[in-house]
C-alpha positions in Angstrom: -6.0 -32.3 9.6 -3.6 -32.7 7.3 -6.2 -30.8 4.8 -5.8 -28.0 7.2 -2.3 -28.0 7.8 -1.2 -28.0 4.1 -4.2 -25.2 3.7 -2.4 -22.9 6.2 1.1 -24.0 4.6 0.1 -22.9 1.0 -1.9 -19.6 2.4 1.8 -19.0 4.5 4.0 -19.6 1.3 1.7 -17.3 -0.5 2.2 -14.5 1.4 5.6 -15.1 1.7 6.3 -15.1 -1.5 4.7 -11.2 -2.3 7.0 -8.4 -0.5 4.1 -6.5 0.3 2.2 -9.2 2.4 3.2 -7.3 5.7 2.0 -4.0 4.1 -1.7 -5.8 3.1 -2.0 -6.7 6.8 -1.1 -3.5 8.1 -3.7 -1.7 5.7 -6.0 -4.3 6.9 -5.6 -3.1 10.4 -6.2 0.8 9.4 -8.8 0.5 6.8 -11.7 0.6 9.7 -10.0 3.6 11.6 -12.3 6.4 12.5 -9.9 8.9 13.5 -8.3 9.7 10.0 -10.0 12.0 8.0 -7.9 13.1 4.8 -7.9 13.1 1.5 -4.8 11.8 -0.6 -4.3 11.4 -4.3 -5.3 7.9 -5.0 -3.5 6.2 -8.2 -5.6 4.4 -10.7 -5.9 0.9 -10.0 -5.5 -0.2 -13.7 -2.8 2.0 -14.6 -0.4 1.0 -17.1 1.8 -2.0 -15.9 4.3 -0.2 -16.9 3.4 3.2 -14.2 3.4 0.0 -11.5 6.4 1.1 -9.3 5.4 5.2 -9.7 2.0 4.0 -8.6 3.4 2.6 -5.6 5.4 5.4 -5.0 2.7 7.7 -4.9 1.0 5.3 -2.5 3.3 5.2 0.0 3.7 9.0 -0.3 0.3 9.5 0.8 0.9 7.2 3.2 3.3 9.5 4.8 0.8 12.3 5.2 -2.0 10.2 6.6 1.0 9.3 9.1 1.8 13.1 9.7 -2.5 13.2 10.8 -2.0 10.3 13.2 0.8 11.8 15.0 -1.1 15.1 15.0 -4.6 13.5 16.1 -2.5 11.0 18.2 -4.4 7.8 16.2 -5.2 4.9 17.5 -3.6 3.1 14.2 -0.4 5.6 14.4 1.6 2.6 14.5 0.2 0.4 12.1 0.6 3.9 9.3 4.3 3.8 10.6 4.6 -0.3 9.6 2.9 0.2 6.7 5.5 3.4 5.7 8.9 1.7 6.7 7.9 -2.1 5.1 6.8 -0.4 1.8 9.7 2.3 1.6 12.3 -1.1 2.6 10.6 -2.7 -0.6 10.9 0.1 -2.9 14.5 0.6 -2.4 15.1 -2.8 -3.2 13.3 -2.2 -6.9 15.2 1.1 -7.2 18.1 -0.4 -9.4 16.0 -2.2 -11.7 13.3 0.5 -12.7 12.4 2.5 -15.5 9.5 4.9 -15.5 7.5 5.5 -18.7 7.1 9.1 -19.5 3.0 8.4 -19.9 3.6 7.9 -15.9 1.4 10.4 -13.8 2.9 12.4 -11.3 1.2 11.4 -7.5 -0.2 14.9 -7.6 -2.0 14.5 -11.3 -4.6 11.9 -9.5 -7.8 12.7 -8.1 -8.2 13.4 -4.4 -9.9 10.9 -2.3 -11.0 10.2 1.0 -9.2 7.5 3.2 -11.8 4.8 2.7 -11.3 4.8 -1.2 -7.5 5.6 -0.7 -7.2 2.6 1.2 -9.2 0.4 -1.2 -7.2 1.5 -4.2 -4.0 0.8 -2.1 -5.0 -2.5 -1.8 -6.0 -3.2 -5.3 -2.9 -2.3 -6.8 -0.7 -4.5 -4.2 -3.2 -7.8 -4.7 -2.3 -6.9 -8.2 1.6 -7.0 -7.6 1.0 -10.1 -5.5 -0.5 -12.5 -8.4 
C-alpha cells in the first residue's frame, strides 16, 4: 500500500512540475475524436532547441483552427480543445518575457500540413520533450 501511495505521489508531483500537464491531458482526450477532420501545419518534433517556443506557438495557433472547426461542426470535444487553447496560451504568455527566437526558426506556415491524428501525435511528443 505504501508503494502504491508513493508511486501515485511521484507521478502527481512529476506532472505538477510540467506547466504543460493540463494540455497533455486534454490532448489525450481529443486524440481519438472522429469528428475533427482538418489538415494543420505541424511543426517538426526534432526542431532546434532554440526554436522550442515558436514550435509551441505554432501548435497552439493551429489549436485555434481545430477550435473553429469544432464550433462549426459542434464537436463532442469542443470544451477539451478550448481548454488546450486557454491553458497553452496562459503558459506561453508567462514565457514571453525571457524568450529569444533564433532567426533560423521556421514560421508556422512553413511546416508541412498533416492530418489531425499526425498533428496530435507531434504535439504530444513536443510537450513530452518540454516536460523532461
